[in-house]
N, C-alpha and C positions, 0 to 999 in steps of 0.2 A: 504494499499499500504506499503511495506518494504522501509522506507528510511535510508541514511546513518547515519543520527543522531542517529536515534534510534537503528540501528543494529550495528555499529561499536562501540566498548568499550574497556577497558583496554588500551588505546592508550599511549604509552610511548616513549621517546627519549633517548637512551643511548650512551654513547661513542663509538666510534669506536677504533681500535688499534692505530690510530692516530688521535684525537680528533681534530686537526686543519684541517684536510680534510675529516673526514669521520663521520658519524653519523648513528646509527642503529636504527630503529623504530619497534616496535611490537604492533600489536592490535588482536581483536577477533571480529569476526562477526558470525551471524547465518549461520547455515550449507548451506541454499539457496543461500546464497552470492555467485556469480562466478567472478573470475578476480577482486579482490578488489586491489587497488593500492595505492601509495602516489604522490601527485603531491606538488612540493616544489619549493621557490622562495626566494631571499632576500626580507627582509620587505619594502624595498624602490621601489620594483615593485608592487605597489598597485594593478593594475589590473591583475596581475599575467601574463603579456605579455610574459616573458622570461621562464615561468616555465618550469621545467622537470618533467616528471614522469618515476616512477619506479614500476614496476610491482611487488607486492608482492607474495611471496612463500607461500604456505599453506598446514598445515596439518590438519586433523581431529584430535581432542583431546579429550579423554574421562577421563582426569585426575580427573575431580570433579564428574563424573558419580557414583552415590551410594555411595559417601562419606559423612558421618555425619557431621553436623554441629548443632549450637545452635543458635536461633533468638529470639528476642521478639514479641509475638503477643497477642495482646488484654492485655498489661499488664503483660503476662506470659512468661517466658523464656522457649521455647520448643526445643525439639531434634527431628531434622529432616533429611531425606536422600535427597541429591541433585540429579537432574538427568540432568545436564547439559552436553550436547555434542555439542561442538562449532568447528569452525574453527579459528585455530592459523596461525596467518599472520605475515611474517618478511620482511624486505626490509632494503638494506643497501644504504643509500645517500652517495656518493663518489665523488670525485674531488670538493670539496668545497673549499670555499676561507676563509682562516684562519682570524681569529678576524672579523668575520662578523655575523649580524643577518639574521636570516631565519626564514621563516614561511612555514607550511606544512599543508596538510589536507588530509584525506583519503576520497577515493572515490571508486566507482564502477558505471558502465554504465555512467549515466551524473549526478549524485548526489554528495553532499560532506559533510562531517562534517565539524563544525566548524574550523577555523585555530587555529593552536598551534605554538609554538615558541621555538627557541633555538639559542644560540650564539656558534660558533666554538671557540676553543683554538687557541692560537697565540699571544696573546697580551704580552705585555714585563711584564705585572702584571696583575694578576687576583686575585678574590675574591670568595671563595664559602661559603654557609651556611652549617653548621655541625649539624645533628640532629639525636637522637636515641631514640630506644625505647619508642614510644608512644601507642603501642599495639592497635591500632584501632579494635574496637568492637562494633556492631551496639547497643547491650543492654545498652552501657554505651558512648552515643556520646560526652561526655565531653572530654574522652581521645584524639580523634581527634582534637576537637577544641583546646584544648591546644596544641597539637602538631603543628597545621597550625598556629595558632597566635604567636606561637615562631619564626616560621619562618618568619612570617609578622614582628615581632620585630627585628630579625636578618638585614633583608633586610632595614628597616629603619635607622639601625645603620651603614649600608654602605654606603660611600659617592657617590659611582658610581653603586650601586645596586650588585647583586650578578651573577656570571656566570654559576653557577650550583648548584644543592643541592645534598648533600651528606648524607648518612645515614649508620650507622653502625649496622643496623639491628632491628628485634624485629618490624617491621612497622606495623604488624598485630598480634592481639592475636592467631588468627587460620588461618594460610594460606591454610588450607583445605576450608574455606568459601569463595565460588567464589564471592558472593556480597561483601566481604568487599574489594576484590581487585577492584570491579568495582567503589566502593565509593572511593578509594584511589587515582586511576588515574584520577578522575575525578575532583580534588583539583586543584584550580586555580594556585597554584606554580608549580604543575607538569604539568600543561598545558603549562606553560611558560618558563621552563628551562629544560635543561639535567637533568636526574635524574641518581645517582651513587648510587647503593646500593649493599647489599650483605646479605647472608643467615644468619638470626638469628635463635634460635631454635624455637620460637613461629611461625615464617614464613613457618616451616614445620609441625606443629601441625595439626591434624584433628579438634576434638571438645574436647580435652582434653591432659593432659600431657601424659598418656600412650596410644599410639596407636600402632596396628599393622603395620601401615606404616610410622613409624617416620622418616625413609629416605627419604621420598618420595620429593626429591628435584625439581620435575617436577611444583610443586605449585609456585617456584620460577622461574625456567628456562623458562617456558611456559608463564610468565607473564612479562618477561624482554627480551632483545635481546643484552647481553653484548656479546662482543667477545668469539668465541668459540675456545679459544686458551689454555683453562687448560689442565692439566695434563689427563690422561686417565680416563674416567668416571666423569670428572670434567668440560667437556665444556661447559662455560657459567654460571657454578656454583662457581668456581675458574678461574680467568682471569686477563689479564694485559692489560695496555693501557698507552699511553702517552698522557699527556695534557701539551701542552708548553714545559716547561722545567722540568718536574716531570716524573718520570717513577712510575706509580701505579702498585702495585702488590696485588691483592685482594683474600683471602683465604676463603674458605667454612670451617669455624671451626668445623661444624657438622661431615663433612668428616673426619677431624682430631681428632675426639674423637678416632677414632681407631689408636693407636699409629703406627702401621705398614704402615700407609699412611705418615706419617712425613717425611721418609726420601725421598719417591717418591716427595712430595711437595716440598721438598728443593732442590732437584736436577732439578726439573722444574723450581724453582725460581731462582737458579744458572744461569742455561742457558738462561733465560730471562735477567737477569742482564748483562751477558756477551755480549748479542746480541745487546743490547739497551744502548747506551751512554746517560746519563742524568745527570743534575746538582744535582737533588734532587732524592732521592730514598724514596717513602712512602709504607708502608705496612698497611693493614688494614684486620681486621677480627672482628668478633661479640664477642666471649668470650674473657674477659678481659686479660690483660698482668699481671695485679698486681690487688690482692684483695683490698677492701678498707682499711684493717689494714696493707696495704703495702707489705704483704707476695707475693712473686712470685706466680703466677697462673701456675699450671702445664702445661695445654694446651697453655699457653700463654709463659711468659718470659721463663720460666725453659727449655721449647723445643727449643726457638727460639733466645735466647741471643747471643748464640756463632756463630749462622749464620749471625745474625744482625752485630756483632762486625768485622767480615771477609769481609763482604760485604759493610760495610760503610752506613747502612739504617741510615736515617736522623730522621724519625717519624715514630711511630708504634700507629696507631689509633685502638680504641676498644669500645665496647659500654658493655651491660649485666649486670654490676655491679650497674647500677643505681647511682652511686656515680660519681662526678666528680674528676678525680685522674690524677695528673702529676707529672712525676718524673724529676729530673735532668738529664742531658746527662749522661748515663750510659755505660761503657765499662768494660768488664771484672768483672761484677757482683757489680762494684763500681762507684761512682761518678767520673766522667770523668773531669779534669781540664786542658786537652789538647784541645784545640778548634778544632783541626784536626778530632777528632773521638768521638764516643760517640751517642747513639740513645736515643731521648726523647720518652718515652712511656706515652700515655695519653688516658684516657677513659672518655667518654661521660657520664654526666649525664641523667636520665631519664626525658621526657618531656610531660608525660601523666597527671601529676598532681595525682597519686595514686599508683605509683611504686617505688616512692624513699625510702630511708632508713638513718638511723643515721649513722654517721661515726663510725668505729670501733677503739679500741684503738689499738695502733702500739708499738710495742717494739722499743728500741733506735735505733737498727740496721735498721730498716725499715724507721724509721724517718729520718735518714739521707739520704736516696736516694729521699725522697718525697718531692717536691717541693709545691704542692698545693693540698688540698682536698676541696670539696665542695658539699654540699646537704642542702636541705629544710626540710629534713625527709621525711615522707610519701607522702607529696604532692607536690614534686620537680618538677619543670619546669624550664630547662635550655637548652642552645644551645651555639655553637661556631661560630664566623666568622673566616675564614681562609685566610689570604692574602700573595701570593706568588710573589716575584720579584727575579731578579738576585742577590740582596745582601743578602736576609734575608726572612723567613717565620714569620709571625705574627699570634699568635693565641690568640684570646680574647674570655672569656667567659662571656656570659650575662644571666641574668635573667630573667622572663617573662615581668618586667617592663622597660627593657632595661637599667638597671644598669651594669656596666662592673664590673664583681667579680674577673676576673683574667685576665692577660696579659702577654706574653712571646714573646720574640724575639730569633729566632733561626738563627744566622748567617750562611749563605751559606759557604761550605768548599770545594767546587770544583770550 
């Protein structure tokens, strides 16, 4: 007999445009499942007496059909071709109460999956765990273990827990491996929190760096349900949302490898900022703003610093370089001593225990802009807690042992 527990998979909760009142759910089932839905209620409604039901919208997905991947079988790594054809479901939970804990479960007919959880935005202060580049891959299970243990360490360091988990990409080694997405979304931290993520280069790979479908962003957009409010062709891949007093603008830096797309993305981002008043503006992409040697990265700082100066972006988050890197507030390419302007550019370390690298030498000019660099070399595992309130943003970097390595307070300027 087909059960909800065995059939429904890749279940995740993502923020809606206004994360105080809207959360978006994504999940997959077998093709024979009809009319799958989400049932949800507040966590204090323990018998689900006041639960609401939202019918899911579904499509048949062949995104992973015929896609090659590599798995470990009988101690050897084998290349296989997948034959997945699935139903991909989405639902939007709206009219939620701000700053409230909810539970939800996927069902069809009269059977349900286990409950999962999220908290809506709306508190005067919130904290999120920031993780990046753990490159989940079945033949090397320690990568996922390091990443999830790092999230556990961050939660232990947060006095009131965390409100959501944020990733700057490369959560998988190969986004074309369907089984790795199943493994990721079955982790307890993702079952119990809103998940905010973005496209890294590895999240679009099939089974190697060079692939004829390198651009296949459906590996991401069909495993997540972010607001479809990006610019043309980037709906759900680049997106924006508000979380409390923060406007988040998230970029698909893989699309922006094409320089012709940059002015299109910037025109879209300008319109988003004009239409959404917020105390803080955060940008995020996978590719680093600055390289480990402090040199501006062309797809990062070089292309975006003038825009950030003009529109008063507070913090720009990134991953990819595998080295923690933080600048002083920068304006007009220089360190800003004016508290009313300047963007802090900050990159996450890797967290898989096998992708870090040594810091690179910096020129004197780059060193003047660099507030902090940190790495453990090849075996780096690190992550950050970010706390936001109306006075300031505090970012604290931790190693795997819970030692605080860096701490910066960025005052509010609005």
